[in-house]
A tleap script that builds the chain and sets N, CA, C and O, in Angstrom:
source leaprc.protein.ff14SB
mol = sequence {
  NGLY ILE PRO LYS THR PHE LEU GLN CYS LEU
  ASP VAL LEU LYS PRO GLU ASN GLY THR ALA
  ILE ILE ALA SER ILE PHE GLU ASN GLU ILE
  SER LEU ASP ALA ASN THR ILE VAL PHE LYS
  TYR MET SER ILE THR GLY SER MET GLY TYR
  TYR PRO SER GLU THR ALA GLU ALA LEU ASP
  LEU ILE VAL ASN ARG LYS VAL ASP ARG ASP
  ILE LEU ILE THR HIE ARG LEU PRO LEU ASP
  LYS ALA ALA GLU GLY PHE ARG VAL GLN GLY
  ASP SER GLY LYS SER VAL LYS VAL MET ILE
  VAL CVAL
}
set mol.1.N position { 1.038 -1.032 0.110 }
set mol.1.CA position { 0.035 0.035 -0.310 }
set mol.1.C position { 0.613 1.517 -0.182 }
set mol.1.O position { 1.308 1.925 0.749 }
set mol.2.N position { 0.316 2.032 -0.971 }
set mol.2.CA position { 0.943 3.400 -0.789 }
set mol.2.C position { 0.513 4.374 0.079 }
set mol.2.O position { -0.484 4.872 -0.443 }
set mol.3.N position { 0.826 5.102 1.519 }
set mol.3.CA position { 0.094 6.183 2.145 }
set mol.3.C position { -0.744 7.232 1.419 }
set mol.3.O position { -1.868 7.616 1.742 }
set mol.4.N position { 0.172 7.722 0.139 }
set mol.4.CA position { -0.626 8.671 -0.518 }
set mol.4.C position { -1.896 8.152 -0.744 }
set mol.4.O position { -2.842 8.723 -0.202 }
set mol.5.N position { -2.152 6.900 -1.639 }
set mol.5.CA position { -3.379 6.449 -2.262 }
set mol.5.C position { -4.717 6.479 -0.774 }
set mol.5.O position { -5.837 6.979 -0.671 }
set mol.6.N position { -3.707 5.549 0.285 }
set mol.6.CA position { -4.866 5.695 1.343 }
set mol.6.C position { -5.275 6.867 1.795 }
set mol.6.O position { -6.479 7.030 1.991 }
set mol.7.N position { -4.330 7.932 2.053 }
set mol.7.CA position { -5.346 9.852 2.460 }
set mol.7.C position { -5.914 10.391 1.431 }
set mol.7.O position { -6.587 11.405 1.614 }
set mol.8.N position { -5.759 9.770 -0.056 }
set mol.8.CA position { -6.636 10.372 -1.122 }
set mol.8.C position { -8.166 9.426 -0.885 }
set mol.8.O position { -9.283 9.847 -1.182 }
set mol.9.N position { -7.909 8.282 -0.375 }
set mol.9.CA position { -9.004 7.595 -0.270 }
set mol.9.C position { -9.840 8.726 0.662 }
set mol.9.O position { -10.943 9.191 0.374 }
set mol.10.N position { -9.207 8.980 1.598 }
set mol.10.CA position { -10.283 9.443 3.047 }
set mol.10.C position { -10.849 10.801 2.240 }
set mol.10.O position { -12.067 10.979 2.248 }
set mol.11.N position { -9.881 11.879 1.458 }
set mol.11.CA position { -10.096 12.765 0.953 }
set mol.11.C position { -11.283 12.521 0.463 }
set mol.11.O position { -12.136 13.296 0.895 }
set mol.12.N position { -11.728 11.588 -0.413 }
set mol.12.CA position { -12.781 11.732 -1.883 }
set mol.12.C position { -13.715 10.739 -0.811 }
set mol.12.O position { -14.893 10.902 -1.129 }
set mol.13.N position { -13.654 10.196 -0.166 }
set mol.13.CA position { -14.864 9.506 0.674 }
set mol.13.C position { -15.650 10.567 1.169 }
set mol.13.O position { -15.314 11.575 1.791 }
set mol.14.N position { -17.362 9.950 0.579 }
set mol.14.CA position { -18.109 10.659 0.971 }
set mol.14.C position { -18.866 11.014 2.166 }
set mol.14.O position { -19.564 10.145 2.688 }
set mol.15.N position { -18.805 12.295 2.706 }
set mol.15.CA position { -19.420 12.722 4.097 }
set mol.15.C position { -20.441 11.913 4.618 }
set mol.15.O position { -21.341 11.557 3.857 }
set mol.16.N position { -20.448 11.429 6.259 }
set mol.16.CA position { -21.430 10.812 6.216 }
set mol.16.C position { -21.707 9.454 6.023 }
set mol.16.O position { -22.666 9.085 5.346 }
set mol.17.N position { -20.902 8.659 6.596 }
set mol.17.CA position { -21.444 6.910 6.673 }
set mol.17.C position { -20.767 6.601 5.354 }
set mol.17.O position { -21.079 5.537 4.818 }
set mol.18.N position { -19.701 7.546 4.636 }
set mol.18.CA position { -18.854 6.535 3.657 }
set mol.18.C position { -17.701 5.354 4.203 }
set mol.18.O position { -17.000 5.228 5.207 }
set mol.19.N position { -17.902 4.682 3.118 }
set mol.19.CA position { -17.027 3.371 3.954 }
set mol.19.C position { -15.990 2.904 3.269 }
set mol.19.O position { -16.333 2.726 2.100 }
set mol.20.N position { -14.886 2.627 3.457 }
set mol.20.CA position { -13.278 2.291 2.695 }
set mol.20.C position { -13.345 1.048 2.901 }
set mol.20.O position { -14.186 0.831 3.774 }
set mol.21.N position { -12.796 -0.022 2.464 }
set mol.21.CA position { -12.356 -1.253 2.469 }
set mol.21.C position { -10.931 -1.377 2.056 }
set mol.21.O position { -10.728 -1.587 0.860 }
set mol.22.N position { -9.593 -1.250 3.115 }
set mol.22.CA position { -8.479 -1.233 2.623 }
set mol.22.C position { -7.943 -2.656 2.504 }
set mol.22.O position { -7.738 -3.408 3.457 }
set mol.23.N position { -7.777 -2.882 1.450 }
set mol.23.CA position { -7.288 -4.595 1.349 }
set mol.23.C position { -5.864 -4.340 0.277 }
set mol.23.O position { -5.637 -4.624 -0.899 }
set mol.24.N position { -5.017 -3.604 1.459 }
set mol.24.CA position { -3.542 -3.804 1.098 }
set mol.24.C position { -2.471 -4.124 2.555 }
set mol.24.O position { -2.994 -4.292 3.657 }
set mol.25.N position { -1.292 -4.164 2.414 }
set mol.25.CA position { -0.785 -3.863 3.311 }
set mol.25.C position { 0.421 -3.191 3.173 }
set mol.25.O position { 1.225 -3.514 2.299 }
set mol.26.N position { 0.653 -2.149 4.076 }
set mol.26.CA position { 1.490 -1.174 3.863 }
set mol.26.C position { 3.062 -1.199 4.789 }
set mol.26.O position { 3.369 -1.373 5.968 }
set mol.27.N position { 3.805 -0.917 3.492 }
set mol.27.CA position { 5.441 -1.064 4.406 }
set mol.27.C position { 5.896 -0.130 5.611 }
set mol.27.O position { 6.666 -0.515 6.490 }
set mol.28.N position { 5.432 0.918 5.564 }
set mol.28.CA position { 5.633 2.233 6.331 }
set mol.28.C position { 4.237 2.820 6.915 }
set mol.28.O position { 3.201 2.928 6.259 }
set mol.29.N position { 4.405 3.162 8.218 }
set mol.29.CA position { 3.387 3.626 9.028 }
set mol.29.C position { 2.468 4.700 7.689 }
set mol.29.O position { 2.606 4.645 6.467 }
set mol.30.N position { 1.622 5.538 8.454 }
set mol.30.CA position { 0.687 6.415 7.369 }
set mol.30.C position { 0.406 7.461 8.899 }
set mol.30.O position { 0.125 7.170 10.062 }
set mol.31.N position { 0.634 8.683 8.220 }
set mol.31.CA position { 0.238 10.003 9.249 }
set mol.31.C position { -0.833 10.544 8.137 }
set mol.31.O position { -0.875 10.831 6.941 }
set mol.32.N position { -1.823 10.493 9.503 }
set mol.32.CA position { -2.985 11.124 9.170 }
set mol.32.C position { -3.670 12.124 10.334 }
set mol.32.O position { -3.159 12.193 11.452 }
set mol.33.N position { -4.639 12.746 10.045 }
set mol.33.CA position { -5.762 13.650 10.955 }
set mol.33.C position { -6.929 13.050 11.496 }
set mol.33.O position { -8.085 13.388 11.239 }
set mol.34.N position { -6.536 12.066 12.322 }
set mol.34.CA position { -8.037 11.616 13.119 }
set mol.34.C position { -8.967 12.370 12.569 }
set mol.34.O position { -9.575 11.776 11.679 }
set mol.35.N position { -9.336 13.540 12.774 }
set mol.35.CA position { -10.653 14.116 12.693 }
set mol.35.C position { -11.218 14.377 10.967 }
set mol.35.O position { -12.314 14.761 10.561 }
set mol.36.N position { -10.166 14.050 10.331 }
set mol.36.CA position { -11.333 13.733 8.743 }
set mol.36.C position { -11.956 12.327 8.920 }
set mol.36.O position { -12.811 12.125 8.057 }
set mol.37.N position { -11.780 11.258 9.808 }
set mol.37.CA position { -12.752 10.137 9.703 }
set mol.37.C position { -13.752 10.559 10.671 }
set mol.37.O position { -14.890 10.170 10.407 }
set mol.38.N position { -13.601 11.344 11.857 }
set mol.38.CA position { -14.513 11.887 12.827 }
set mol.38.C position { -15.565 12.717 12.646 }
set mol.38.O position { -16.655 12.702 13.220 }
set mol.39.N position { -15.005 13.717 11.490 }
set mol.39.CA position { -16.036 14.659 10.977 }
set mol.39.C position { -16.891 14.561 10.044 }
set mol.39.O position { -17.905 15.235 9.866 }
set mol.40.N position { -16.191 13.127 9.029 }
set mol.40.CA position { -17.212 12.629 8.089 }
set mol.40.C position { -17.899 11.243 8.222 }
set mol.40.O position { -18.413 10.747 7.219 }
set mol.41.N position { -17.936 10.537 9.520 }
set mol.41.CA position { -18.357 9.635 10.210 }
set mol.41.C position { -17.972 8.923 9.474 }
set mol.41.O position { -18.947 8.230 9.184 }
set mol.42.N position { -17.037 8.550 8.858 }
set mol.42.CA position { -16.208 7.369 8.069 }
set mol.42.C position { -16.235 6.033 8.721 }
set mol.42.O position { -16.343 5.819 9.928 }
set mol.43.N position { -16.134 5.246 7.854 }
set mol.43.CA position { -16.351 3.540 8.629 }
set mol.43.C position { -14.715 2.982 7.835 }
set mol.43.O position { -14.564 3.032 6.614 }
set mol.44.N position { -13.838 2.577 8.601 }
set mol.44.CA position { -12.552 2.142 7.971 }
set mol.44.C position { -12.721 0.647 7.943 }
set mol.44.O position { -13.516 0.256 8.797 }
set mol.45.N position { -12.207 -0.270 7.216 }
set mol.45.CA position { -12.368 -1.457 7.181 }
set mol.45.C position { -11.155 -2.076 6.529 }
set mol.45.O position { -11.017 -2.014 5.308 }
set mol.46.N position { -10.293 -2.658 7.291 }
set mol.46.CA position { -9.085 -3.684 7.070 }
set mol.46.C position { -9.389 -5.218 6.206 }
set mol.46.O position { -10.204 -6.061 6.580 }
set mol.47.N position { -8.595 -5.311 5.086 }
set mol.47.CA position { -9.096 -7.069 4.885 }
set mol.47.C position { -7.880 -7.325 3.834 }
set mol.47.O position { -7.453 -6.576 2.956 }
set mol.48.N position { -7.448 -8.679 4.229 }
set mol.48.CA position { -6.398 -9.226 3.330 }
set mol.48.C position { -6.880 -9.953 2.615 }
set mol.48.O position { -6.131 -10.775 2.086 }
set mol.49.N position { -8.385 -9.977 2.269 }
set mol.49.CA position { -9.119 -11.296 0.958 }
set mol.49.C position { -9.763 -11.957 2.001 }
set mol.49.O position { -10.929 -11.601 1.833 }
set mol.50.N position { -9.746 -12.791 3.099 }
set mol.50.CA position { -9.343 -14.052 3.514 }
set mol.50.C position { -9.738 -13.548 5.036 }
set mol.50.O position { -9.303 -12.427 5.297 }
set mol.51.N position { -10.513 -14.213 6.113 }
set mol.51.CA position { -10.675 -14.577 7.574 }
set mol.51.C position { -9.849 -15.603 8.017 }
set mol.51.O position { -10.057 -16.715 7.531 }
set mol.52.N position { -8.625 -15.429 9.137 }
set mol.52.CA position { -7.917 -16.759 9.460 }
set mol.52.C position { -8.558 -18.164 9.386 }
set mol.52.O position { -7.915 -19.156 9.045 }
set mol.53.N position { -9.633 -18.183 9.667 }
set mol.53.CA position { -10.780 -19.323 9.971 }
set mol.53.C position { -10.702 -19.715 8.297 }
set mol.53.O position { -10.567 -20.929 8.144 }
set mol.54.N position { -10.747 -19.110 7.295 }
set mol.54.CA position { -10.664 -19.786 5.732 }
set mol.54.C position { -9.282 -20.294 5.911 }
set mol.54.O position { -9.312 -21.501 5.670 }
set mol.55.N position { -7.771 -19.812 6.308 }
set mol.55.CA position { -7.039 -20.025 5.852 }
set mol.55.C position { -6.821 -21.460 6.654 }
set mol.55.O position { -6.366 -22.364 5.953 }
set mol.56.N position { -7.042 -21.718 7.788 }
set mol.56.CA position { -6.729 -22.947 8.468 }
set mol.56.C position { -7.921 -23.767 7.781 }
set mol.56.O position { -7.380 -24.752 7.278 }
set mol.57.N position { -9.004 -23.801 7.585 }
set mol.57.CA position { -9.606 -24.389 6.567 }
set mol.57.C position { -9.268 -25.097 5.535 }
set mol.57.O position { -9.439 -26.296 5.312 }
set mol.58.N position { -8.493 -23.806 4.559 }
set mol.58.CA position { -7.342 -24.160 3.304 }
set mol.58.C position { -6.532 -25.224 3.646 }
set mol.58.O position { -6.332 -26.164 2.877 }
set mol.59.N position { -5.882 -25.105 5.141 }
set mol.59.CA position { -4.651 -25.706 5.389 }
set mol.59.C position { -5.162 -27.075 5.832 }
set mol.59.O position { -4.470 -28.028 5.475 }
set mol.60.N position { -6.190 -27.317 6.505 }
set mol.60.CA position { -6.711 -28.297 6.991 }
set mol.60.C position { -7.190 -29.549 5.657 }
set mol.60.O position { -7.293 -30.772 5.742 }
set mol.61.N position { -7.361 -28.802 4.717 }
set mol.61.CA position { -8.049 -29.635 3.667 }
set mol.61.C position { -6.624 -30.225 2.952 }
set mol.61.O position { -6.562 -31.381 2.534 }
set mol.62.N position { -5.749 -29.490 2.888 }
set mol.62.CA position { -4.080 -29.964 2.202 }
set mol.62.C position { -3.445 -30.674 2.746 }
set mol.62.O position { -2.812 -31.540 2.143 }
set mol.63.N position { -3.390 -30.477 4.631 }
set mol.63.CA position { -2.778 -31.391 5.336 }
set mol.63.C position { -3.591 -33.051 5.122 }
set mol.63.O position { -2.994 -34.111 4.931 }
set mol.64.N position { -4.921 -32.875 5.213 }
set mol.64.CA position { -5.434 -33.738 5.242 }
set mol.64.C position { -5.651 -34.397 3.710 }
set mol.64.O position { -6.309 -35.437 3.737 }
set mol.65.N position { -5.272 -34.029 2.581 }
set mol.65.CA position { -4.806 -34.518 1.167 }
set mol.65.C position { -6.097 -34.478 0.836 }
set mol.65.O position { -6.409 -35.506 0.234 }
set mol.66.N position { -7.201 -33.544 1.005 }
set mol.66.CA position { -8.582 -33.512 0.567 }
set mol.66.C position { -8.358 -32.766 -0.658 }
set mol.66.O position { -9.270 -33.098 -1.414 }
set mol.67.N position { -7.746 -32.084 -1.126 }
set mol.67.CA position { -7.154 -31.161 -1.971 }
set mol.67.C position { -5.754 -31.841 -2.836 }
set mol.67.O position { -4.924 -32.596 -2.329 }
set mol.68.N position { -5.760 -31.437 -3.995 }
set mol.68.CA position { -4.713 -32.323 -5.048 }
set mol.68.C position { -3.293 -30.887 -4.821 }
set mol.68.O position { -3.107 -29.943 -5.589 }
set mol.69.N position { -2.746 -31.112 -3.914 }
set mol.69.CA position { -1.610 -30.134 -3.890 }
set mol.69.C position { -0.793 -29.827 -4.838 }
set mol.69.O position { -0.455 -28.659 -5.031 }
set mol.70.N position { -0.317 -30.932 -5.637 }
set mol.70.CA position { 0.368 -30.819 -6.921 }
set mol.70.C position { -0.396 -29.734 -8.321 }
set mol.70.O position { 0.105 -29.174 -9.296 }
set mol.71.N position { -1.598 -29.814 -7.862 }
set mol.71.CA position { -2.415 -28.636 -9.050 }
set mol.71.C position { -1.552 -27.315 -8.414 }
set mol.71.O position { -0.670 -26.896 -9.163 }
set mol.72.N position { -1.693 -26.699 -7.272 }
set mol.72.CA position { -1.403 -25.688 -6.528 }
set mol.72.C position { -0.158 -25.292 -6.719 }
set mol.72.O position { -0.054 -24.076 -6.885 }
set mol.73.N position { 0.957 -25.986 -6.757 }
set mol.73.CA position { 1.857 -25.506 -6.941 }
set mol.73.C position { 2.129 -26.070 -8.475 }
set mol.73.O position { 1.875 -27.182 -8.938 }
set mol.74.N position { 2.734 -24.914 -9.101 }
set mol.74.CA position { 2.660 -24.819 -10.384 }
set mol.74.C position { 4.696 -24.609 -10.529 }
set mol.74.O position { 5.412 -25.257 -11.291 }
set mol.75.N position { 4.925 -24.069 -10.036 }
set mol.75.CA position { 6.462 -24.205 -10.466 }
set mol.75.C position { 7.150 -24.392 -8.952 }
set mol.75.O position { 6.793 -23.791 -7.938 }
set mol.76.N position { 8.219 -25.369 -9.054 }
set mol.76.CA position { 9.393 -25.446 -8.111 }
set mol.76.C position { 10.700 -24.944 -8.306 }
set mol.76.O position { 11.353 -25.817 -8.878 }
set mol.77.N position { 11.440 -23.843 -8.071 }
set mol.77.CA position { 12.876 -23.485 -8.271 }
set mol.77.C position { 13.471 -23.554 -7.076 }
set mol.77.O position { 12.997 -23.504 -5.941 }
set mol.78.N position { 14.794 -23.699 -7.546 }
set mol.78.CA position { 15.786 -23.739 -5.811 }
set mol.78.C position { 15.848 -22.266 -6.040 }
set mol.78.O position { 15.549 -21.490 -6.947 }
set mol.79.N position { 16.512 -22.185 -4.485 }
set mol.79.CA position { 16.543 -20.596 -3.883 }
set mol.79.C position { 17.665 -19.644 -4.764 }
set mol.79.O position { 17.570 -18.417 -4.713 }
set mol.80.N position { 18.820 -20.363 -5.639 }
set mol.80.CA position { 19.378 -19.235 -6.266 }
set mol.80.C position { 18.322 -18.409 -7.701 }
set mol.80.O position { 18.495 -17.352 -8.307 }
set mol.81.N position { 17.052 -19.669 -7.831 }
set mol.81.CA position { 16.556 -18.940 -8.986 }
set mol.81.C position { 15.682 -18.206 -8.003 }
set mol.81.O position { 14.777 -18.637 -8.717 }
set mol.82.N position { 15.161 -17.624 -7.208 }
set mol.82.CA position { 13.992 -17.059 -6.201 }
set mol.82.C position { 13.783 -16.147 -6.805 }
set mol.82.O position { 12.576 -16.059 -7.028 }
set mol.83.N position { 14.696 -14.877 -7.481 }
set mol.83.CA position { 14.300 -13.891 -8.365 }
set mol.83.C position { 13.360 -14.277 -9.364 }
set mol.83.O position { 12.250 -13.747 -9.407 }
set mol.84.N position { 13.699 -15.128 -10.144 }
set mol.84.CA position { 13.011 -15.551 -11.173 }
set mol.84.C position { 11.439 -16.443 -10.687 }
set mol.84.O position { 10.531 -16.735 -11.465 }
set mol.85.N position { 11.474 -16.664 -9.551 }
set mol.85.CA position { 10.335 -17.373 -9.275 }
set mol.85.C position { 9.142 -16.197 -8.802 }
set mol.85.O position { 7.943 -16.471 -8.754 }
set mol.86.N position { 9.655 -14.982 -8.502 }
set mol.86.CA position { 9.141 -13.778 -7.889 }
set mol.86.C position { 8.682 -13.106 -9.153 }
set mol.86.O position { 7.641 -12.451 -9.109 }
set mol.87.N position { 9.472 -13.222 -10.462 }
set mol.87.CA position { 8.891 -12.921 -11.490 }
set mol.87.C position { 7.750 -13.745 -12.250 }
set mol.87.O position { 6.786 -13.186 -12.772 }
set mol.88.N position { 7.934 -14.998 -12.259 }
set mol.88.CA position { 6.820 -15.724 -12.419 }
set mol.88.C position { 5.235 -15.627 -11.979 }
set mol.88.O position { 4.180 -15.777 -12.596 }
set mol.89.N position { 5.638 -15.238 -10.344 }
set mol.89.CA position { 4.690 -15.449 -9.471 }
set mol.89.C position { 3.994 -13.950 -9.894 }
set mol.89.O position { 2.872 -13.844 -9.397 }
set mol.90.N position { 4.289 -13.111 -10.467 }
set mol.90.CA position { 4.281 -11.465 -10.538 }
set mol.90.C position { 2.933 -11.934 -11.909 }
set mol.90.O position { 1.898 -11.283 -11.767 }
set mol.91.N position { 2.919 -12.933 -13.096 }
set mol.91.CA position { 2.309 -13.151 -13.953 }
set mol.91.C position { 1.333 -14.298 -13.502 }
set mol.91.O position { 1.623 -15.494 -13.495 }
set mol.92.N position { -0.050 -13.666 -13.069 }
set mol.92.CA position { -1.446 -14.949 -12.974 }
set mol.92.C position { -1.491 -15.351 -13.861 }
set mol.92.O position { -2.134 -16.388 -13.697 }
set mol.93.N position { -1.198 -15.257 -14.971 }
set mol.93.CA position { -1.183 -16.550 -16.063 }
set mol.93.C position { -0.573 -17.432 -16.228 }
set mol.93.O position { -0.910 -18.496 -16.748 }
set mol.94.N position { 0.704 -17.039 -15.692 }
set mol.94.CA position { 1.659 -18.651 -15.835 }
set mol.94.C position { 1.942 -18.995 -14.804 }
set mol.94.O position { 2.819 -19.857 -14.736 }
set mol.95.N position { 1.228 -18.394 -13.333 }
set mol.95.CA position { 1.069 -19.327 -12.258 }
set mol.95.C position { 0.266 -19.555 -11.193 }
set mol.95.O position { -0.531 -18.688 -10.836 }
set mol.96.N position { 0.375 -20.785 -10.529 }
set mol.96.CA position { -0.783 -20.613 -9.340 }
set mol.96.C position { 0.286 -19.981 -8.251 }
set mol.96.O position { 0.472 -18.809 -7.924 }
set mol.97.N position { 0.933 -21.230 -7.806 }
set mol.97.CA position { 1.676 -21.010 -6.331 }
set mol.97.C position { 3.346 -21.187 -7.057 }
set mol.97.O position { 3.498 -21.991 -7.977 }
set mol.98.N position { 4.518 -20.364 -6.541 }
set mol.98.CA position { 5.465 -20.626 -6.954 }
set mol.98.C position { 6.291 -21.216 -5.549 }
set mol.98.O position { 5.968 -20.785 -4.442 }
set mol.99.N position { 7.162 -22.033 -5.675 }
set mol.99.CA position { 7.698 -22.689 -4.099 }
set mol.99.C position { 9.355 -22.649 -4.524 }
set mol.99.O position { 9.804 -23.109 -5.574 }
set mol.100.N position { 10.165 -21.974 -3.428 }
set mol.100.CA position { 11.715 -21.878 -3.652 }
set mol.100.C position { 11.573 -22.855 -2.664 }
set mol.100.O position { 10.971 -22.823 -1.591 }
set mol.101.N position { 12.406 -23.962 -3.353 }
set mol.101.CA position { 13.175 -24.966 -2.502 }
set mol.101.C position { 14.265 -24.814 -1.714 }
set mol.101.O position { 15.166 -24.132 -2.202 }
set mol.102.N position { 14.376 -25.106 -1.002 }
set mol.102.CA position { 15.581 -24.810 -0.064 }
set mol.102.C position { 16.522 -26.420 0.536 }
set mol.102.O position { 17.495 -26.323 1.284 }
savepdb mol mol.pdb
quit
């Protein structure tokens, strides 16, 4: 996430019950005037795209072999090819999951 984008979101959000859903991870802290949120009656919700319970369920399915793990991992690369792995993972048309084998 880019702090400037987050702050722009707050600026353009409609007053009185405007809602923002933030689905990003920020590398740095964001400095903002909390009164912006208070005076506009904003609701801000964070999301990583899934709930922890969904992650636990997915892991359970994989561990108990109810899901074919081999179709989930489309690429396996050695550690010295990690940079290539990140490039491949960035193209969703070429990969599902890239595993770096150590």
